KEMI-614214 format. One record per residue (C-alpha): y, z, x; residue number from 1; residue in one letter. Coordinates in nm, 3 decimals. Each point is the difference from the previous one (the first is absolute). Layout:
REM KEMI-614214
y Y z Z x X nr NUM rest A
...
REM end
This chain:
REM KEMI-614214
y -0.578 z -0.722 x 2.598 nr 1 rest M
y 0.333 z 0.160 x 0.095 nr 2 rest L
y 0.096 z -0.307 x 0.202 nr 3 rest R
y -0.081 z -0.226 x -0.295 nr 4 rest E
y 0.206 z 0.212 x -0.237 nr 5 rest R
y 0.301 z 0.007 x 0.233 nr 6 rest V
y -0.021 z -0.376 x 0.069 nr 7 rest A
y -0.021 z -0.088 x -0.371 nr 8 rest I
y 0.288 z 0.236 x -0.081 nr 9 rest A
y 0.224 z -0.149 x 0.269 nr 10 rest L
y -0.087 z -0.353 x -0.115 nr 11 rest L
y 0.076 z 0.067 x -0.366 nr 12 rest L
y 0.306 z 0.223 x 0.039 nr 13 rest L
y 0.256 z -0.282 x 0.055 nr 14 rest P
y -0.139 z -0.195 x -0.297 nr 15 rest V
y 0.007 z 0.307 x -0.225 nr 16 rest I
y 0.356 z 0.085 x 0.109 nr 17 rest A
y 0.110 z -0.358 x -0.074 nr 18 rest W
y -0.155 z 0.005 x -0.349 nr 19 rest V
y 0.153 z 0.339 x -0.084 nr 20 rest I
y 0.343 z -0.104 x 0.127 nr 21 rest A
y -0.017 z -0.318 x -0.211 nr 22 rest D
y -0.029 z 0.198 x -0.323 nr 23 rest G
y -0.018 z -0.319 x -0.208 nr 24 rest G
y -0.285 z -0.226 x -0.103 nr 25 rest W
y -0.168 z 0.034 x 0.337 nr 26 rest L
y -0.013 z 0.375 x -0.047 nr 27 rest F
y -0.110 z -0.020 x -0.365 nr 28 rest G
y -0.279 z -0.244 x 0.074 nr 29 rest L
y -0.103 z 0.197 x 0.309 nr 30 rest G
y -0.037 z 0.321 x -0.198 nr 31 rest V
y -0.188 z -0.185 x -0.274 nr 32 rest T
y -0.242 z -0.146 x 0.255 nr 33 rest L
y -0.071 z 0.336 x 0.162 nr 34 rest V
y -0.052 z 0.169 x -0.337 nr 35 rest L
y -0.236 z -0.277 x -0.114 nr 36 rest C
y -0.205 z 0.034 x 0.321 nr 37 rest L
y -0.011 z 0.377 x -0.050 nr 38 rest A
y -0.116 z -0.023 x -0.362 nr 39 rest V
y -0.271 z -0.253 x 0.093 nr 40 rest V
y -0.130 z 0.257 x 0.249 nr 41 rest E
y 0.021 z 0.268 x -0.269 nr 42 rest F
y -0.209 z -0.209 x -0.237 nr 43 rest G
y -0.253 z -0.107 x 0.262 nr 44 rest L
y -0.080 z 0.349 x 0.128 nr 45 rest I
y -0.097 z 0.102 x -0.352 nr 46 rest F
y -0.184 z -0.327 x -0.065 nr 47 rest R
y -0.211 z 0.066 x 0.310 nr 48 rest H
y -0.087 z 0.336 x -0.158 nr 49 rest A
y -0.130 z -0.171 x -0.318 nr 50 rest G
y 0.316 z 0.015 x -0.214 nr 51 rest Q
y 0.167 z -0.308 x -0.150 nr 52 rest R
y 0.380 z 0.035 x -0.008 nr 53 rest P
y 0.161 z -0.333 x -0.085 nr 54 rest S
y 0.118 z -0.163 x 0.324 nr 55 rest L
y 0.183 z -0.290 x -0.173 nr 56 rest P
y 0.187 z 0.238 x -0.226 nr 57 rest L
y 0.078 z 0.236 x 0.289 nr 58 rest L
y 0.151 z -0.276 x 0.214 nr 59 rest V
y 0.188 z -0.171 x -0.284 nr 60 rest A
y 0.122 z 0.331 x -0.141 nr 61 rest G
y 0.122 z 0.140 x 0.332 nr 62 rest V
y 0.177 z -0.328 x 0.081 nr 63 rest A
y 0.165 z 0.000 x -0.345 nr 64 rest A
y 0.116 z 0.362 x 0.031 nr 65 rest I
y 0.137 z -0.053 x 0.351 nr 66 rest S
y 0.184 z -0.324 x -0.078 nr 67 rest L
y 0.133 z 0.138 x -0.329 nr 68 rest S
y 0.141 z 0.301 x 0.185 nr 69 rest R
y 0.159 z -0.234 x 0.256 nr 70 rest F
y 0.159 z -0.228 x -0.261 nr 71 rest L
y 0.095 z 0.240 x -0.279 nr 72 rest W
y -0.038 z 0.354 x 0.128 nr 73 rest G
y -0.159 z 0.237 x -0.251 nr 74 rest F
y 0.100 z -0.208 x -0.304 nr 75 rest R
y -0.348 z -0.129 x -0.087 nr 76 rest F
y -0.218 z 0.272 x 0.159 nr 77 rest D
y -0.111 z 0.165 x -0.324 nr 78 rest A
y -0.070 z -0.331 x -0.176 nr 79 rest T
y -0.190 z -0.139 x 0.297 nr 80 rest L
y -0.214 z 0.312 x 0.038 nr 81 rest L
y -0.086 z -0.002 x -0.371 nr 82 rest A
y -0.108 z -0.366 x 0.021 nr 83 rest I
y -0.210 z 0.065 x 0.312 nr 84 rest L
y -0.171 z 0.301 x -0.159 nr 85 rest I
y -0.085 z -0.209 x -0.306 nr 86 rest L
y -0.133 z -0.282 x 0.218 nr 87 rest L
y -0.207 z 0.247 x 0.204 nr 88 rest A
y -0.155 z 0.147 x -0.313 nr 89 rest M
y -0.082 z -0.346 x -0.133 nr 90 rest A
y -0.148 z -0.105 x 0.336 nr 91 rest W
y -0.228 z 0.303 x 0.032 nr 92 rest H
y -0.101 z -0.005 x -0.367 nr 93 rest T
y -0.123 z -0.356 x 0.053 nr 94 rest L
y -0.157 z 0.101 x 0.332 nr 95 rest D
y -0.200 z 0.270 x -0.179 nr 96 rest Y
y -0.130 z -0.264 x -0.239 nr 97 rest E
y -0.102 z -0.205 x 0.304 nr 98 rest R
y -0.212 z 0.288 x 0.128 nr 99 rest G
y 0.231 z 0.231 x 0.196 nr 100 rest A
y -0.138 z 0.350 x -0.047 nr 101 rest T
y 0.302 z 0.191 x 0.137 nr 102 rest L
y 0.276 z -0.201 x -0.168 nr 103 rest A
y 0.197 z 0.311 x -0.099 nr 104 rest G
y 0.019 z 0.117 x 0.360 nr 105 rest T
y 0.077 z -0.356 x 0.112 nr 106 rest D
y 0.290 z -0.007 x -0.247 nr 107 rest F
y 0.135 z 0.324 x 0.150 nr 108 rest A
y -0.027 z -0.143 x 0.352 nr 109 rest L
y 0.187 z -0.315 x -0.099 nr 110 rest T
y 0.279 z 0.209 x -0.149 nr 111 rest L
y 0.010 z 0.219 x 0.309 nr 112 rest T
y 0.041 z -0.302 x 0.226 nr 113 rest G
y 0.276 z -0.145 x -0.217 nr 114 rest L
y 0.197 z 0.323 x -0.019 nr 115 rest V
y -0.069 z 0.153 x 0.340 nr 116 rest Y
y 0.030 z -0.311 x 0.218 nr 117 rest V
y 0.215 z -0.217 x -0.230 nr 118 rest G
y 0.244 z 0.223 x -0.185 nr 119 rest W
y 0.037 z 0.263 x 0.275 nr 120 rest I
y 0.001 z -0.268 x 0.270 nr 121 rest G
y 0.285 z -0.185 x -0.171 nr 122 rest A
y 0.225 z 0.291 x 0.098 nr 123 rest Y
y 0.018 z -0.162 x 0.344 nr 124 rest F
y 0.215 z -0.258 x -0.175 nr 125 rest I
y 0.194 z 0.255 x -0.205 nr 126 rest S
y 0.085 z 0.208 x 0.306 nr 127 rest L
y 0.112 z -0.303 x 0.199 nr 128 rest R
y 0.207 z -0.123 x -0.295 nr 129 rest G
y 0.215 z 0.314 x -0.024 nr 130 rest M
y 0.356 z 0.020 x 0.125 nr 131 rest D
y -0.037 z 0.047 x 0.377 nr 132 rest D
y -0.367 z -0.072 x -0.067 nr 133 rest G
y -0.066 z -0.143 x 0.345 nr 134 rest L
y 0.099 z 0.328 x 0.164 nr 135 rest W
y -0.183 z 0.218 x -0.249 nr 136 rest W
y -0.310 z -0.217 x 0.037 nr 137 rest F
y 0.022 z 0.025 x 0.379 nr 138 rest M
y 0.022 z 0.377 x -0.033 nr 139 rest T
y -0.268 z 0.069 x -0.259 nr 140 rest A
y -0.282 z -0.210 x 0.143 nr 141 rest L
y 0.041 z 0.092 x 0.368 nr 142 rest P
y 0.002 z 0.363 x -0.114 nr 143 rest A
y -0.370 z -0.042 x -0.079 nr 144 rest V
y -0.078 z -0.129 x 0.349 nr 145 rest W
y 0.207 z 0.272 x 0.166 nr 146 rest I
y -0.162 z 0.271 x -0.214 nr 147 rest A
y -0.349 z -0.139 x 0.072 nr 148 rest D
y 0.069 z -0.008 x 0.374 nr 149 rest S
y 0.134 z 0.355 x 0.002 nr 150 rest A
y -0.297 z 0.118 x -0.205 nr 151 rest A
y -0.247 z -0.168 x 0.235 nr 152 rest Y
y 0.159 z 0.136 x 0.318 nr 153 rest L
y 0.044 z 0.354 x -0.130 nr 154 rest A
y -0.340 z 0.003 x -0.168 nr 155 rest G
y -0.173 z -0.118 x 0.319 nr 156 rest H
y 0.173 z 0.271 x 0.204 nr 157 rest R
y 0.034 z 0.293 x -0.240 nr 158 rest F
y -0.223 z -0.078 x -0.299 nr 159 rest G
y -0.221 z 0.291 x -0.096 nr 160 rest R
y -0.021 z -0.005 x -0.380 nr 161 rest H
y -0.141 z -0.309 x -0.169 nr 162 rest R
y 0.215 z -0.143 x -0.277 nr 163 rest L
y -0.263 z -0.198 x -0.193 nr 164 rest A
y -0.339 z 0.039 x 0.170 nr 165 rest P
y -0.190 z -0.223 x -0.242 nr 166 rest R
y 0.254 z -0.281 x -0.014 nr 167 rest L
y 0.137 z -0.004 x 0.354 nr 168 rest S
y -0.157 z 0.256 x 0.235 nr 169 rest P
y 0.242 z -0.073 x 0.285 nr 170 rest K
y 0.313 z 0.084 x -0.200 nr 171 rest K
y 0.129 z 0.355 x 0.041 nr 172 rest S
y 0.247 z 0.222 x -0.180 nr 173 rest V
y 0.196 z 0.033 x 0.324 nr 174 rest E
y 0.016 z -0.378 x 0.031 nr 175 rest G
y 0.112 z -0.037 x -0.361 nr 176 rest Y
y 0.285 z 0.249 x 0.048 nr 177 rest L
y 0.102 z -0.175 x 0.322 nr 178 rest A
y -0.001 z -0.328 x -0.194 nr 179 rest G
y 0.241 z 0.140 x -0.256 nr 180 rest I
y 0.234 z 0.118 x 0.274 nr 181 rest L
y -0.036 z -0.326 x 0.192 nr 182 rest G
y 0.066 z -0.210 x -0.309 nr 183 rest G
y 0.314 z 0.197 x -0.081 nr 184 rest A
y 0.143 z -0.008 x 0.354 nr 185 rest L
y -0.101 z -0.361 x 0.052 nr 186 rest G
y 0.176 z -0.112 x -0.317 nr 187 rest S
y 0.304 z 0.203 x 0.097 nr 188 rest W
y 0.010 z -0.178 x 0.337 nr 189 rest A
y -0.052 z -0.342 x -0.157 nr 190 rest L
y 0.287 z 0.046 x -0.244 nr 191 rest T
y 0.229 z 0.094 x 0.288 nr 192 rest L
y -0.086 z -0.338 x 0.150 nr 193 rest L
y 0.011 z -0.196 x -0.326 nr 194 rest W
y 0.347 z 0.131 x -0.080 nr 195 rest Q
y 0.131 z -0.214 x 0.285 nr 196 rest I
y -0.120 z -0.314 x -0.178 nr 197 rest G
y 0.058 z 0.117 x -0.355 nr 198 rest A
y 0.344 z 0.150 x 0.059 nr 199 rest G
y 0.130 z 0.345 x -0.086 nr 200 rest T
y 0.082 z -0.111 x -0.356 nr 201 rest S
y -0.368 z -0.065 x -0.077 nr 202 rest S
y -0.216 z 0.236 x -0.203 nr 203 rest S
y -0.225 z 0.074 x 0.294 nr 204 rest I
y 0.069 z 0.301 x 0.218 nr 205 rest N
y -0.199 z 0.240 x 0.220 nr 206 rest P
y -0.009 z 0.281 x -0.256 nr 207 rest G
y -0.156 z -0.225 x -0.263 nr 208 rest R
y -0.229 z -0.148 x 0.265 nr 209 rest G
y -0.124 z 0.346 x 0.091 nr 210 rest L
y -0.083 z 0.082 x -0.363 nr 211 rest L
y -0.164 z -0.339 x -0.055 nr 212 rest L
y -0.222 z 0.044 x 0.305 nr 213 rest G
y -0.089 z 0.353 x -0.109 nr 214 rest L
y -0.117 z -0.115 x -0.344 nr 215 rest V
y -0.191 z -0.301 x 0.134 nr 216 rest I
y -0.161 z 0.202 x 0.280 nr 217 rest G
y -0.117 z 0.253 x -0.258 nr 218 rest T
y -0.134 z -0.236 x -0.268 nr 219 rest L
y -0.088 z -0.337 x 0.155 nr 220 rest A
y -0.316 z 0.129 x 0.180 nr 221 rest P
y -0.160 z 0.018 x -0.346 nr 222 rest I
y -0.024 z -0.380 x 0.021 nr 223 rest G
y -0.207 z 0.017 x 0.318 nr 224 rest D
y -0.224 z 0.272 x -0.142 nr 225 rest L
y -0.039 z -0.188 x -0.328 nr 226 rest G
y -0.128 z -0.316 x 0.171 nr 227 rest I
y -0.226 z 0.221 x 0.214 nr 228 rest S
y -0.142 z 0.137 x -0.325 nr 229 rest M
y -0.094 z -0.351 x -0.111 nr 230 rest F
y -0.152 z -0.085 x 0.337 nr 231 rest K
y -0.197 z 0.326 x 0.027 nr 232 rest R
y -0.141 z -0.045 x -0.349 nr 233 rest Q
y -0.102 z -0.359 x 0.075 nr 234 rest L
y -0.125 z 0.071 x 0.352 nr 235 rest G
y 0.226 z -0.247 x 0.182 nr 236 rest I
y 0.229 z 0.032 x 0.301 nr 237 rest K
y 0.275 z -0.249 x -0.092 nr 238 rest D
y 0.107 z -0.180 x -0.316 nr 239 rest T
y -0.003 z -0.332 x 0.186 nr 240 rest G
y 0.012 z -0.179 x 0.336 nr 241 rest R
y 0.333 z -0.176 x -0.027 nr 242 rest L
y 0.142 z 0.131 x 0.330 nr 243 rest L
y -0.213 z 0.087 x 0.306 nr 244 rest P
y 0.022 z 0.373 x 0.064 nr 245 rest G
y 0.203 z 0.062 x -0.316 nr 246 rest H
y -0.248 z -0.069 x -0.279 nr 247 rest G
y 0.117 z -0.163 x -0.321 nr 248 rest G
y 0.332 z -0.041 x -0.176 nr 249 rest A
y -0.071 z 0.298 x -0.225 nr 250 rest L
y -0.076 z 0.215 x 0.305 nr 251 rest D
y 0.339 z -0.088 x 0.146 nr 252 rest R
y 0.214 z 0.060 x -0.308 nr 253 rest I
y -0.179 z 0.305 x -0.144 nr 254 rest D
y 0.281 z 0.247 x 0.081 nr 255 rest S
y 0.274 z -0.263 x -0.018 nr 256 rest W
y -0.081 z -0.061 x -0.366 nr 257 rest L
y 0.103 z 0.356 x -0.078 nr 258 rest W
y 0.286 z -0.005 x 0.251 nr 259 rest A
y 0.154 z -0.293 x -0.190 nr 260 rest S
y 0.002 z 0.159 x -0.344 nr 261 rest V
y 0.077 z 0.350 x 0.133 nr 262 rest I
y 0.277 z -0.147 x 0.214 nr 263 rest G
y 0.147 z -0.194 x -0.293 nr 264 rest Y
y 0.002 z 0.301 x -0.234 nr 265 rest L
y 0.126 z 0.240 x 0.268 nr 266 rest T
y 0.288 z -0.228 x 0.096 nr 267 rest V
y 0.101 z -0.035 x -0.364 nr 268 rest R
y -0.009 z 0.378 x -0.032 nr 269 rest L
y 0.206 z 0.048 x 0.316 nr 270 rest L
y 0.257 z -0.250 x -0.125 nr 271 rest L
y 0.020 z 0.168 x -0.340 nr 272 rest G
y -0.138 z -0.303 x -0.187 nr 273 rest I
y -0.284 z 0.198 x -0.159 nr 274 rest I
REM end
């Protein structure tokens, strides 16, 4: 399993780097594709449990939110969300008439998929679209991987107190604290490197990188635990089988979803925009 995971990661890394560096339509469509795959998995895991979230509306809605964010930023977010909520209510009202017995819960699941995977996920695009967005993107998202690696290594060696025994029995408080430290130091080191490419006049610097990694290392693990909550409730191991050894798309981006929006808001705060 470890060999499969490493091989897949090494195979995909150059492609992912190319798409991120592009930052244009290739990036926008790539993010949209990943988010659509993730929301299909979200809908299917609940459908297998007897619920009926609307897969067509989930895919169309997530694609619309992502592409709207790419083309126009936040300009149409509120209008688009209002339209999607209305469509979801109409869909599940009709579905109840067709015999769905849990249409109210199905409606809530459809909204959750649209907002959690679509609206939050679109912050991948917002973060990349900022001034110096390439460098901030390449700091925020790797911070998750660095924090996870530090948490795993420290937890395996020093873990004594379980962090969330029902959700993820192998995670420890010691590992979590090491992840915070690793995320902060890793982002600090990355920004030292990125400054060479971005130039000293850019908005990115090691001090801001340290703070960004600290915030992401502290909060982004909620994404991993949240998806674990879904999987534990539904009695499944992975949300999908997209990548051998890695599970589904939603498994892969669970913490990155939060890293994108947390990264975007933290950078704006650090730059004095908020």
